Every structure is written in C-alpha cells, then in structure tokens.
N, C-alpha and C positions, 0 to 999 in steps of 0.2 A: 612226391615224398623222396626224402634223401635216402641214400644208401644205408643199409642196415647198420646199426651201431655195434653189433656183436663183437667185432674185432678190436673196437676201441674202448667201448665202455664195459668194464668188467669190476662190478662192485664186490666180488668175492676174491680178487686177486690181491695179495697183500702189497705188491708194488703199485697197483692202481690206487688202493686205499691210502698208502703212504704220500702219494703226490698225484691226485686226479686231474691237477690244472692244466698240464699238457694235453691230456685227453680231451678235455673240455674244449680247448682251442680247436682241435680237430673236429670235434662235434659241431661246433659254431660254423666251421668252414663247410661242412656238409650240408647244412640247411637250417631251417627254422623249426622243423618237427621231423623226428626220426623214429621209425618203428623199432621197438626193441623186444624181440620174441621171448627171451628168457623169463621176462616178468610180465609179458602180455601188456606192455605199457607204450605210450608215445612220449619220448623224451623231448622237452623243450628247453634249449640251452641259452637262448638270447634274453638280455635284460628286458627290452622293450616288450616281448612276448609274455615273459613270466609276469612282469608288473601288470600288464593289461588283463591277463587270464586270472590273476589274483582277485581281480575286480569284476570279472565277467559272471553274471548271475546264470549263464547256461552251464556253468560248472558248479559243482557242489562237493562238500566234504563227505555227504551222504546222498544216497538217492532214495531212501526209504520214505522220505516224506511225499514222494510222488509215485514210486514203483515198488512192487514186490521184487524179491530177488529174481523170481522166475520171468516177470515181465520185463526185467531189465537185462535178462540173458546172463545172470549170475547165479553161481552156486552158493547156497546158504553156508555160513560157516559151521564147521563140525559141532554138534551139540556139546561135546566136551570142552568146547572153548567159551561156552555161554557166559560164565561169570566174568570173563575178561571183557566180552562185548557189551554185557549189561552196564559194566562200569565205564567203558570207553564211550559207548553210544550215547550216554546221558550227560556228556561234558559238552560245553558250548563249542569247543573246537571241532567237534565232529557232528554238529547240528547245522541245519539250515533254517532260515526264517519259515514260519514265525516262532518256532521254539527257540532258535539261536538268539532272535531279538529280545524275547521275553526274559530268558535266563541272563543274557549279558547285561541288561537293564537292571535286573535285580541285584546281580553281583556287583554292578558298579556302585550301587547304593552303599555296599559294605567295603568296596575296594576303592575308595575315593583318593583323590590327590592329597587331601589332608591326612588320611590314614597312613598313606605311604610317606608323606613328608615327616610324619611324626616318628617314623622309625629311623630317620637319618642319624640321630646321635647314637641310637643302639648300634646300628650298622657300623659306623665309624669306630666306636668304642671297641666292638668285638674285633673289627679287623685289626686294630692296633694291638690288642691282646694277642691275637693269634700270630701276628708277625713278631711280636716280641718274644714270644715263646720259641719261635723258629730261630730267631737270632741268638737267644741264650744257648741253643743246642749247636749253634755253628752251621746250621743247615738242615736239610731234611727232604722230605717229599712235599714240594709245593702243593700237590693236588690233595693229598690226605691231611696236610697240616694247615692249609690256609683256604685253597680253592674250594674245597667240599664243604667243610663244617661252617663256613660263613653263611652262604645262601640257605643250607638246610636249617641251621639256627634261626634265620630271619624268618623264613616262611613258617617254621614251627612256632616261633614266638607269635607271629601274626595270627595264626590259625588257633593258638591257644593250646598247643600239644605240650603236656607236662615234660619238664627236661628229663625226666627219668626214662621217657618213651621215645626220645628222639633218635636213638640209635637204630630203632626199628625202621625208620622212615627211608633212608637211602637204599638198603637192600631191597625193599618192596619196590621202590621207584626204579631202580636198575633192572629188576626182573620184569616189570610191566613194560618198560621201554624197549626190551629186547623184541617185542612184537611188532615195533614199528620199523624193524629192518626189512629188507627185501626178502621174501620167501623165507621166513624164520623156520628154524628147524622144529621138529616135534619137541625136542627137550627144552628149547626156548619157550615154546607155546605152553608146555606143562609148567614151567616156572612161572610165567606171567599169570596163568590161570590160578595157581596156588597163591601167588601174592595178591591178586585182585580179591580172593575170598579173605584173606586175612586182613588186608588193609581196610576193606569195606566192613568187616566185622568190628575192627577197631574203632573205625569212625562212628559206626552206628552207636556204640556205647559212649564215645565222646559227645555225640549230639544229644543223646538222651540226658547225659550229665548237665550239659549246657542248657537244655530245656527246663531243668529244674532250678539250676542256678546260673543264670546268664552272666557273662563277663564283659569285658571291653575287646575281646577277641573277634577274629573274623568269623569264626563258627557261630558265635552269638549273633553277630551281624546278619548272617545269611539266614538264621532262623527268624530273625525280626524283620527282614527285608520284605516288603510287600508293596503293591501297586495296583490300585483299582481292583482289590480282591485277589490278586495274583500272588501266590506264594511259591517258593521252590518246593517241590516235593523232597522227601527224605533221600531218595536215589539222586536226585539232582544236586542236592547238597553234598552228598558223598562224592559223586563224580567231579564236581567242582573243586572240592578240596584236594582230591587226588590230582586234578589237572593243574592246579595252582602250584602243588609241590612238585610234580614232575617237570612241568614247563618251567616253573619258577627257579629251579636250581639246575637242571641238566644243562641248560643252555649257558648259564652263568659259569658253572664249574668248567665246562669245556672252553668257553670263551677265555677264561682266565689262563688256563694252561697252554691252549693253543697260542693265545697271545704273547706269553712270557717265551715260549719256545721260538716264535717268529723274531721276538726281540733279540734273543740270544744269537739267532742266526744273522741278525742285521745289527752288528755292533755299533755302526755309526748313528743309527736310528735310536738305539738304547742310549748312547752317550748324550744325544741331543735331548732326549726326554729327562735324563738325570740332570742335565744342565738347566732345564726349564720346565718345572712342574705345571706351569700353566697349559702345557700341551696335553695334559691327561684327558680332557673331553674329547679332542679330535683324535687322540691316540686310540681311545676305546672304539671310536667309530671305525677307524681305519683298520684296526686288528680284527674286529668283527667281520669287515668286508674281506680282509686279506685271507683269513682261514676260517671260513664260515662254520659255526658250530652245527647248524642244521643244513645239510647238503642238499636234500630233496624233500619236496612237499607234494603230496598227492591230491588230485581232484578228479571226480567222476564227471563224465560228459553227460549232461541231462538232456541237451539238444544238440544236433548236429552243429559243428562249428568248422570253419574253413580257416586253415593257417597256410599262407603263401600257396594257395591253390590246391592244397591237399585237404580233403574233407575228412574230419575225425568224427566218426559216427557216435550216435548216442549209444551208451553202454560201455564205451571205451574208457580207459584210465589214463590220465595225463600225468607225467612225473615232471614237475617243474624243478630244474636244476638251479638251486639257489646259488651253489658254489660257482657255477659257470656264469651266471648272470652277473654276480659280483666281480667277475674278472672279464667282463665284455668290454674290448677296446672301444666300441661304439659309444660308451658311456663314461668310461674311466680312462685318463691318460695314463699310459704306463701301468696297466692293470696288475702286472706281475711284479711291480716294484712296491715295496712297503714305504710309505710316505705319510708319516704322523702329521704332517702339516697339511694334508689334502683337505681342501675347503669344500669342493663340490663333490659330495659323497652320498649319493642316493642309494645306498646299499638297502637290500630287501632282507636282511637277516632277521628281522622281526615280523616278516611277512607283509601284507597289505590288505586293503579292503576291510570287509566286516570282521574278518579273522585276525586283524592286526593284534599283536601280542598286547593284552591288557596289562601285563606285568612289565612292560618295557622300562617305564620310569623307575621301578624298583631295581631292576637289572643294572641300569646304568649308575645308580646310587651305590650299589654293592661293587660293581667292577672299579668305580672311581676310588671307593674306600679302600679295597685291597691293593690296588696300584699305588695310591698315594702312601699308604702305610709302608709298603715295600720300598718305594723310592726314598722315603724319609729315614726309615730304620735300618734298611739294608742295602745302602748305596754300592757296596762291593759285591752284591749277589751275582753268581755265576754258575753256569751249569757244570754239575758234578759228573754227570755221564749221559750218554746219547740216550734219549727217551724211546720207548717203544709205543707205537700206536695200538690203540685198541682195533680189533678186527672189523668193528662196525664201520659201515659206510654212511648211513643216513645221519645218525648222530655221531659227529666226528669228535674225537678225543684222544687223550693219551692214557696209557695204563697208570703212569706215574711220571713225575718230573723232578728228579733229584737235583738239588741245588746246594751250594756251600757259599760261605762267606770268606772273602780273601782279604 
C-alpha cells in the first residue's frame, strides 16, 4: 500500500478543488491504490486500474443484493435520510444485476437511439435560440443563459414535463446531487431529502396523468415498457426519471462551462476550433477528458481484490479518480496539454462496463449543438471576468461563466 494520501488529496481545500491535477500526478507516483482515512476509502488514480475496476464484478455500486448493512460491516443510513435513499437506491446507476439488468433493459426500450436521434432538430434549434439571445444581450452568464437551460429543457421535453413546471427541476436536481459529495454536511443532506420528497411527489402525479392519457414522451414509454411480463414498478419509474434528469444534465452543464473555461485559457486551441468547425466532435471528447465533470466514482468491494500486491478487503469502498485517470501519461501523450485534435482519446468520463452512461449519445448531441451555435453566432466571444469554481469536488463545475462579445 502506498503512503497515505492525506497531505496530497484534500477535496475540501479550495486550492485543490480549483486544480486537482498536480495532486493527481503525485498520487499516481505514490502507487496504484492509496488508503485515504478522512473518507474511509481506497483511492485508485491510474487509468488502467480504473478502467479494469469499472468492469470488475467483484465490485458493486451497492452491496444490498448480497449483504445486509451489518453483514457488510457498515452502519445503515440515518432514518431521516430514507426518502433520498429510496429514490437513489431504485435507480439503475446504484443497482447491480439482476435488478440493474432488468431495469436497464426496460429503460432501453424507451430510451432508444431512434428516440435520441429524433431530438436532434429540437436540440439544435434550442441551442441556436439560446445563443442568439446571448448575442443580442452582448454577453451574459454562459452557464445560466446557455449551458443549463439546454439540457434541462431537452430532458424535460423527453420526459414529458410541461414547460410551466421545468423551472422546478434544476433546483431539485442540484439539492439531490449535493449528497454525492464526500462526507456531505447535515444541511446538504436535509436539502437532498426535501428535494427527493418533492420531486418524487411531482413525478408520481405526472405518471398517474400519463397512465390515463399516454403520450409520445419517455414517461409514457417507461409505463408501457415490458419484457416477458416484467414491468417497472412506480418507484423504479420515479427513480429512473430522476436519474435521467440528474445525470442527463449535470454532466452536460459542467462539461460545457468547464470546456469553455479551458478554451479561454488556451487561446491557440480556441483559435484553431474557430477556424475549423469540423474539430467539434474531437474537441468535445478532449474537453471532457481535460477537465472531467465527474471526478470520482465509488464502488463497494463485494469480494476481496488485490491491487499491486495490496489486498483491499470485502466491505471496503473504492474511489476511482476519473480526473486522474484521464490525465494518466501512461495512456495520454502530454495529458496536461489541451489538444483538440487528439485522436487516441479513451477517456472514461462516461464510465465503463454495465454502468456506462446510457445518455452519452444525447450528451454528445447537446454539447455539439451548443458549441456549434456559439462558434457560428458568437465568433468573438471572450471571457468577461475570472470565473469562480463551485466548492464541490466530485461533481466539478463553475458558479457562473461571464462572457462578452467584442
């Protein structure tokens, strides 16, 4: 086991959160698995290990399919957190086979490539409308004016959430996602619980309405999805809808603002992109690698595993450092250099294995739409002021990104 990470890895230090990548390099130099006492986790910083462990069935997003909390040596969550865990634990991201397999198969029936592709004109049209409004104002906050409303509107349109209700979604999502940070505060937990109750109640009413009058939306598709007698329970439908919203826009919002902040800091790369819009697809992949929206992904050790001679015992929790893996020089040439023409780019920002992001194709359409609209309509876009990072580490983003046209 490598030396303790405590003096290098500090996810509550604003300086670390602002730029964790030098610390990641030191962690990789220390070893392949590193004990981190403050969160009672084992950190895994190397790309090869993260990629392999994402596919290793000795690890799980949950352990409840095999063990009780007590059998696993873990303390059950506080009873007052129950609404959050009911919502979270019935979504496929936090389930293992056979439940994960069944739910993902049923969701896939409603979330087809054809369904996603059908949204492309809507996504591109909305992106151009949002950017046009930004241009008319001479600039603004790229996060609240473009990056956020686009994916929220798209997933709401997909789910069939009425336009008048869509302003409710982002605050609920933000509060729920606060629980995914390391050692969340009691205040964050209380907000997540309240949002879980309110969001679940809202979706329960929406599902009831769609049962009476089905539409062409994803909620109606989830109600209708079945396979050999299997159907999604109401709780599974609610948890799936929340997961699709949270995962479907948190990553896209943060990838957008992280990406443009990286471009502003690398003017030669931005100039190359403005000169050649055909770079957009590779630029999106590189920007997601360069400043990863999801920095850390956790898994429980269901059976003892060995990493580089160190046994990580059953009952332990592994923290796979996506941001570090995406900057591993063993895989990426010049990993700390932004290179929009990078061809060999096996980043793991969408995860891997059975939990690979089901919404990745939609996220790529959204990111391409907003980037293309900004390149076409705002070719003189520039940074108006130095942005401030959110204090969060796991879900990495900015408070706002003020831009102007010159």
